[in-house]
C-alpha positions in Angstrom: -1.7 -24.4 -17.0 -1.0 -21.2 -15.5 1.9 -21.0 -13.2 1.9 -17.3 -12.1 4.6 -14.6 -12.5 7.2 -15.8 -9.7 10.6 -14.4 -10.7 9.7 -13.8 -14.1 9.8 -10.1 -13.4 12.5 -7.8 -11.8 12.2 -4.3 -10.4 15.3 -2.5 -11.7 14.1 1.2 -10.6 12.1 2.9 -8.2 11.1 6.4 -7.2 8.8 8.3 -4.9 8.1 11.8 -4.4 7.9 13.5 -1.0 4.6 13.0 0.3 2.3 15.8 2.3 0.5 18.9 1.5 2.3 19.8 -1.7 0.6 23.0 -2.5 3.8 24.0 -4.0 3.5 21.8 -7.2 0.8 20.0 -9.3 0.3 16.5 -10.3 2.4 16.6 -13.2 5.2 17.8 -11.0 4.6 14.8 -8.5 4.6 12.4 -11.6 8.0 13.8 -12.8 9.6 13.6 -9.2 9.1 9.9 -9.0 9.6 8.9 -12.4 13.1 10.8 -12.5 14.2 9.1 -9.3 12.9 5.8 -10.8 14.6 6.2 -14.2 17.9 7.2 -12.7 17.9 4.1 -10.3 16.9 1.9 -13.5 20.1 3.3 -15.5 18.1 3.2 -18.8 17.0 6.0 -21.1 13.6 7.3 -21.2 13.3 5.9 -24.9 13.7 2.3 -23.6 10.5 2.3 -21.8 8.1 0.4 -24.1 4.8 0.5 -22.3 3.4 2.3 -19.0 0.5 2.2 -16.5 -0.6 5.1 -14.5 -2.8 5.0 -11.6 -5.0 7.7 -10.7 -8.2 7.6 -8.3 -9.9 10.6 -7.3 -7.9 13.2 -9.0 -9.8 13.8 -12.2 -9.9 17.6 -11.1 -5.9 18.0 -12.1 -5.4 14.7 -14.4 -8.8 13.9 -16.1 -9.8 10.5 -17.1 -6.9 9.4 -19.6 -3.3 8.5 -19.3 -2.6 11.7 -21.7 -1.6 14.1 -19.0 0.8 11.6 -17.4 2.3 10.9 -20.9 3.1 14.6 -21.4 4.3 15.1 -17.9 7.0 12.4 -18.5 7.6 13.1 -22.2 7.1 9.3 -23.1 6.4 9.8 -27.0 4.0 7.4 -28.7 4.1 4.3 -26.4 1.0 2.7 -25.2 0.0 4.4 -21.9 -2.9 3.1 -19.9 -4.8 4.7 -16.9 -5.7 2.4 -14.3 -8.1 2.9 -11.3 -9.1 0.4 -8.5 -9.7 2.6 -5.6 -6.9 2.0 -3.0 -5.3 -0.8 -4.9 -4.9 1.4 -7.6 -1.1 1.8 -7.4 -0.6 -2.0 -7.2 -3.2 -2.3 -10.1 -0.6 -0.3 -12.2 2.3 -2.5 -11.0 0.3 -5.7 -12.0 -0.3 -4.2 -15.4 3.3 -3.5 -16.0 4.7 -6.7 -14.5 2.1 -8.8 -16.7 3.4 -6.9 -19.9 6.9 -8.0 -19.2 6.1 -11.6 -17.9 4.2 -12.2 -21.1 7.1 -11.3 -23.3 5.2 -8.4 -24.7 7.8 -5.6 -23.9 11.4 -5.6 -22.2 10.8 -2.7 -20.1 7.6 -1.3 -18.5 6.7 1.6 -16.2 4.2 1.7 -13.4 3.3 5.1 -11.8 0.6 6.3 -9.4 -0.1 9.8 -8.3 -2.7 11.8 -6.5 -3.1 15.4 -5.6 -5.8 14.8 -3.3 -5.6 17.8 -1.3 -6.7 19.8 -4.6 -9.9 17.7 -4.7 -11.1 18.5 -1.2 -11.7 15.1 -0.5 -11.2 14.3 3.2 -13.0 10.8 3.8 -16.1 12.3 5.3 -19.7 12.5 4.1 -20.1 14.9 1.0 -16.4 15.9 1.0 -16.3 14.9 -2.7 -19.7 15.5 -4.1 -21.2 13.5 -7.2 -18.6 10.6 -6.7 -17.8 8.3 -3.8 -19.9 9.5 -0.8 -23.1 10.5 -2.8 -23.5 7.5 -5.1 -21.6 4.6 -3.6 -21.6 5.4 0.2 -24.4 7.9 1.0 -24.3 9.3 4.6 -21.4 7.1 5.3 -17.8 7.7 5.8 -14.5 5.7 5.9 -14.0 6.0 9.8 -17.4 4.9 10.5 -17.2 1.7 8.1 -13.7 0.8 9.9 -15.3 1.3 13.4 -17.9 -1.2 12.5 -14.9 -3.6 11.7 -13.2 -3.0 15.3 -16.8 -3.7 17.0 -17.2 -7.0 14.7 -13.5 -8.0 15.5 -13.8 -7.2 19.3 -17.0 -9.2 19.6 -15.9 -12.0 17.6 -12.8 -12.8 19.9 -14.3 -11.7 23.0 -11.6 -8.6 23.5 -12.3 -5.9 26.0 -12.8 -2.4 24.8 -9.7 -1.3 27.0 -7.3 -3.9 25.4 -8.5 -3.1 21.9 -7.7 0.6 22.6 -4.4 0.0 24.0 -3.5 -2.3 21.0 -4.9 0.4 18.4 -2.9 3.2 20.3 0.2 1.2 20.0 -0.4 0.5 16.4 -0.4 4.1 15.9 2.6 5.0 18.2 4.8 2.5 16.2 3.8 4.2 12.9 4.6 7.6 14.3 8.0 6.4 15.6 8.8 4.9 12.2 7.5 7.9 10.1 10.0 10.2 12.0 12.8 8.3 10.4 11.4 8.5 6.8 12.6 11.9 4.9 9.9 11.8 2.5 7.0 11.0 5.1 4.0 13.6 5.4 4.1 13.2 9.5 7.5 13.0 10.9 6.7 13.8 14.8 6.8 10.9 17.3 3.6 10.8 19.8 3.2 9.2 22.9 0.8 6.5 24.0 -1.0 9.2 26.3 -1.3 11.6 23.6 -3.0 9.1 21.4 -5.4 7.6 24.0 -6.5 11.1 25.0 -7.1 12.3 21.4 -10.7 13.5 20.3 -12.8 10.6 19.0 -13.6 10.4 15.3 -15.8 7.3 15.3 -15.5 4.9 18.4 -13.2 3.4 19.1 -11.0 5.3 16.6 -9.7 8.4 17.9 -7.7 11.2 15.9 -4.6 9.2 15.7 -6.3 5.9 14.6 -6.7 7.8 11.2 -4.8 8.5 8.4 -4.8 11.8 6.9 -5.1 13.2 3.3 -1.8 13.4 1.4 -0.4 14.2 -2.1 2.4 12.2 -3.8 3.5 9.9 -6.3 5.4 6.7 -6.7 6.9 4.9 -9.7 8.4 1.4 -10.6 10.4 0.2 -13.9 10.4 -3.4 -14.4 12.1 -5.8 -17.0 13.1 -9.5 -17.2 15.7 -11.0 -14.7 17.9 -12.0 -17.7 17.8 -8.2 -19.0 18.4 -7.2 -15.3 21.5 -9.3 -15.2 22.8 -8.0 -18.6 22.6 -4.7 -16.9 24.7 -5.7 -14.3 22.2 -6.4 -11.5 23.3 -9.4 -9.5 21.0 -9.4 -6.1 18.1 -8.1 -8.0 14.6 -7.6 -6.6 12.1 -9.7 -8.3 8.1 -10.0 -7.9 7.2 -13.3 -6.1 3.6 -12.8 -6.4 0.8 -10.3 -7.2 -2.8 -11.1 -6.3 -6.1 -9.0 -6.2 -9.4 -10.1 -4.8 -12.7 -8.0 -5.3 -15.9 -8.4 -3.4 -19.0 -10.0 -5.2 -21.2 -8.1 -2.4 -21.8 -11.6 -0.6 -20.5 -10.2 2.6 -23.1 -7.3 2.7 -25.9 -9.4 1.3 -25.8 -12.8 3.2 -25.0 -13.8 6.7 -21.5 -15.6 5.6 -19.6 -12.7 7.1 -19.5 -11.8 10.7 -18.0 -8.5 10.7 -14.6 -9.3 12.3 -12.3 -9.8 9.1 -11.9 -8.7 5.8 -12.7 -11.6 3.4 -11.0 -10.5 0.4 -7.6 -10.0 2.3 -7.7 -13.6 3.2 -8.5 -14.7 -0.5 -5.9 -12.6 -2.1 -3.2 -13.5 0.6 -3.8 -17.4 0.1 -3.2 -17.1 -3.5 -0.3 -15.0 -3.3 1.3 -17.3 -0.7 0.7 -20.2 -3.0 2.1 -18.3 -5.9 5.2 -17.2 -3.9 5.8 -20.4 -2.0 5.2 -18.9 1.2 4.1 -21.6 3.8 5.1 -19.9 7.4 4.8 -16.1 7.0 6.0 -15.6 10.5 9.3 -16.8 9.4 9.5 -16.4 5.7 8.4 -12.6 5.6 11.2 -10.1 6.4 8.9 -7.2 6.7 5.4 -6.2 5.5 3.6 -2.8 4.5 -0.1 -3.0 5.1 -2.9 -0.6 4.3 -3.3 1.1 7.7 -5.9 3.7 6.7 -7.0 3.0 10.3 -5.2 1.6 13.0 -7.8 -1.4 13.2 -7.3 -2.1 9.6 -3.7 -2.7 10.5 -4.5 -5.0 13.4 -7.0 -7.0 11.6 -4.9 -7.4 8.7 -2.2 -9.2 10.7 -4.8 -11.8 11.2 -6.1 -11.8 7.6 -2.4 -12.4 6.3 -2.3 -15.5 8.7 0.9 -14.0 10.6 -1.2 -13.8 14.0 -3.7 -16.4 14.8 -7.3 -15.5 15.1 -7.7 -13.2 18.3 -4.2 -12.9 18.8 -3.1 -9.8 16.9 -3.9 -7.7 19.9 -1.4 -9.6 22.2 1.2 -9.6 19.2 1.0 -5.9 18.7 1.4 -5.2 22.4 4.2 -7.6 22.7 6.2 -5.6 20.1 6.0 -8.5 17.5 5.4 -6.0 14.5 7.9 -3.1 15.7 11.0 -2.4 13.5 13.3 -3.5 16.3 11.2 -6.3 17.7 11.2 -10.0 17.8 8.8 -10.7 14.6 7.9 -9.3 11.4 8.4 -5.5 11.3 5.2 -3.8 9.9 5.2 -0.1 8.4 8.9 0.5 8.7 8.4 3.7 6.9 5.4 5.0 8.8 2.6 3.5 6.7 -0.4 5.3 5.3 -0.8 6.7 8.9 2.2 8.8 8.8 4.2 8.5 5.1 0.7 9.4 3.6 -2.0 8.0 1.6 -2.2 9.6 -1.9 -4.6 7.0 -2.9 -3.2 6.0 -6.4 0.5 6.2 -5.1 0.0 3.9 -1.8 0.6 0.6 -3.3 3.9 1.5 -5.3 5.0 3.5 -2.2 4.8 0.4 -0.1 6.7 -1.7 -3.0 9.3 1.3 -2.8 10.0 0.9 0.8 10.2 -3.0 0.4 12.5 -2.5 -2.4 14.8 -0.1 -0.7 15.0 -2.3 2.2 16.0 -5.4 0.2 18.5 -3.2 -1.4 20.2 -1.9 1.9 19.2 1.7 1.1 16.8 2.6 4.0 19.2 4.8 5.9 18.2 5.0 9.6 15.4 2.7 9.4 17.5 -0.2 7.5 16.6 -3.7 8.7 19.3 -6.3 9.0 19.2 -8.8 6.2 15.9 -8.6 4.9 15.0 -11.0 2.1 11.4 -11.1 1.5 8.6 -8.3 1.8 4.7 -8.1 1.4 2.6 -5.1 0.5 -1.1 -5.1 1.2 -3.9 -2.7 -0.1 -7.5 -2.5 1.0 -9.9 -0.5 -0.9 -13.7 0.4 -0.3 -15.0 -0.8 3.0 -14.4 -4.1 4.8 -17.7 -5.6 3.4 -17.5 -4.6 0.0 -14.1 -3.6 -1.6 -10.8 -4.6 -2.9 -7.6 -6.5 -1.4 -4.3 -6.6 -3.0 -1.2 -8.5 -1.8 2.2 -8.5 -3.5 5.1 -10.1 -2.6 8.8 -9.0 -3.5 12.1 -10.8 -2.7 15.7 -11.0 -3.4 16.8 -13.3 -6.3 20.5 -14.0 -6.2 
């Protein structure tokens, strides 16, 4: 009987490029930037990596449809190198591939890396901004802000929340991310903004204003994984191990039946339940030290708090306003590095960037934003739209 991968895989090295509008470099340089840091952190040689998974979602203009450009950029000669793509869960999908290879005993060392030079593609998240692919063929005349604005309406209607209370909660979500992003040297946006600025910003898709939407970024992130036994042999004592990685992908039931009321993301709940079971999490409010969630929009973060079963149904608004998810609050810190909103969202790198923050926090390496004695962290990705998409949940923790 299957028993998951809990504590069968250790992360021994991670790297992350600076995120932002990286007009000064190409995708190959971003890959090298993240990989070089991960390799140095792991303390192994390039030739010891036996297999690699490369995530790339929309960057075909720079990287093509194979893993060959990544293999060339990193000079990983002759090993199996697989390109993965699963929308906004692409980075986590790459980590899943590398982790499964190690857990199965197929290889001793594996690499997961994701990169996106999104600014070069012209993609902006609005209709017809990336012609011939996502918007034209999959979401005609639609947009990401419009899709998630519908989630906001569904959530507000389901729980009887006033427009004013929801907007204040959404503004505080963004305010928190900007405050945290200012402490992240590699973040795209590093300027705090006030609640007043957020509430007065231009509307994009009601109730989502300018500061409720994440931007378009370039960047890369990487992880090197092995077994705990090998990690110990390399001198790692308090290592970071993978407690769970779970994905859930929609069958279309949300948009073709009345089984979904538009107030939550069904796939997040399914992936979360499986991840908690695999990791042994029974009380996430007490057992999780920090979380990194897919805040492509402020409403996504707020709804995710309930889909992760941290906030009770309809109570995320109150938890957010009470500071439960603040870095220095009384609950579970969320988006300690600024999240997608401020650190940035190069699609294929985001899942690994989240793991990078958890990993550094657990290793006591997070500098100004370091939390006190974290032991377990969760990452969450959401791809597509709330009623037809992908959710990924990973849990990392210290293994003494």
